[in-house]
N, C-alpha and C positions, 0 to 999 in steps of 0.2 A: 504494500499499499504506500509506504513512504517512498519507495523507488519511483512510483507513479507521480508523487508530488514533486520529487526532484526533477523528473523529466519535464513536467509542466513548467517549473521555474527556469530550468536550463534553456528550454526552447521559447521562452518568453510568452508562454500560454497562460501563465498565472500572474495577474497584475493586481497590485493594490496601490492606488494613486488618488489623492485628493477626494476622499469619500466614495471611492469606487473600488469594487472588487470584481475582477473579470477572470473568468476561466474559459479558455478558448475564445469564443466570441459572445459569450453569455455573461450578462451582469448577474451577480449574486448578492444576497443580504445574508448576514449572520444574524438570526433571530432565535430567541428562546423557543424550545419546543412547545413550551406552555402556550404560546400565542396560537398555534394550530390546535392543540388539544382543547383550549378554551372555546374556540370557534366551533369545534365539533360538539362539545358539551352543551353550549348555550344555543346553538342553531344546528340541530341535527339535520336539517335539510341541506345544510352546507356540504355534507359528505359528497354529494353529487358533483359540486363544483371543484372540491379538493381533488377528487378522483380524475375527473376529465381534464382539469387544468394540469395536474401532474402528468397525466398520459401525454398530453400535447407537448409538455416540456420534455418528457422522456424521448419522444420522437425527435424533436429538434436538436436536443443535446447528442443523441446518437449520431445524427446527420453531422453535427460539428465535429465529433470525434473522428468520423470517417474522413471528413475533408481535411482536418488539421493534421491527422497523423497518416494520411494516404493509406488507409487500411485496406488490405486486399483479402481479408478472410473474416467470417462472422465470429470465429473463435477469438481473434484479436479484439473484435468489437466487444464481445461478451466480457473478456477480461477487463477492458478499460471501463465498461459500464459498472462492473462490480467494484472496481478500485474507486471510482468516482463515489459510488454509493457509500462504501465503507469510509472513505476519506471525509466525506461530508458529515459523518457523525450520525447516519441514519441507523446504524447497527452493523452487525457482522453478517453479511449476505453470502450465501453460497448456493450453487446449483446442485440440486439433489438428483434431478432427472432432466435430460435434454433430448427430446425426440424430434430431430430435425425433419424426418419424414412426415410425421403426423403433426407437426407444428404444435407441440405441447411441451411445456417446461414446468418443473416444479421447483420452487425456490424456498429456502429456509433463512430466516433471520433470527439470530441470537442477539440478545441485548438490544432489541428494538427501542430506539429512543421514544418513538411515538407511543407504544404500548406501555412502557415503563412510566412515562410521564402522565399518561392518561389515568392510570390506576385501574381498579376493578371495574369490570363491565360484563353485561350478560352476552355481548356480541363482540365481534372483531372491530377494531378501531383504526387500523392502519390504512387509511383511505389514500393518503399521498403515496405511501409505499406501493400500494396496489396500482396506482396510476402510473408511477415511474416505471414499474416492472412491465406493465402493459405496453407503454410507449417504447421501451427498449426492445421488448419481444417483437413488437410490430415491425421494427426496423430490421431485427435480426432475421425474422421469418419472412419478411416482405409481404406481409398481409396484416389486415386489422385484427389485432389481438385484444382480448380483455383478460382481466385478472380477478379471481376471487381469493379471499382469505379463508382457509379452512381451519387454521389453528391460530390462536392469539394469546399472547402472554397476559393481556388483560382479562381474558375470559378464563384464565386459570391454567392454560397450557404452558409448557416449559419453553417453547419457542413459538415463533409466528411462522406459518407455512401458507404458501401461495400457489395457485395453479394458474398458468397463463395458457389460453387456448382461444379457439374462435368461439363465437356465440353459440353455434350449433352444438359443439361438443359440450359446452358448459350447460346449455339448456337440457341436454339429454342426460347429463350425469349429475348435475348440481342445479336443478331448477330453482329451488328456494333461495340458495345463496346468490344465484345470478339475479334473481328478482330483487333481493335485498340490497345487493351491493353494486350492481351495474345498471340494471334497468330501472333506474330510480325516477 
């Protein structure tokens, strides 16, 4: 992870200047996780906007990684997306399963900043994580992907776990979660 940060600094792709933080061509803000969890708690309908906004951001950032590093394989893109996620403090992300043929991935996040800050909940709360994963997977697989959270630390699980796939797969296998988390 820190090698990735060094690479960004060395290539001039990580800049902090006069109130601006830029990674690749994207502006970033460092904000407390509490800002997002407070929005989620106080305006539950906001999970739709958090998810779809993060999904769009995930696609855009994946495109920037491809362009900036002249990536020639999806494996390199996956590695950089994971490094970015981990470096950003979102949690410790890993790929559990990657089925390129069927365009399906399972991700696991240990130490999810969102879930740990949110606290106890009866349902999954990592809406921005889901969006970023859906956006990155959409670019990796070259198709519109969505993401559901099947396990969440906030709901009492030891890790957060996510499945990215197309809506047809998710509606056939996880119709209730798709309805609650994606078709909002």
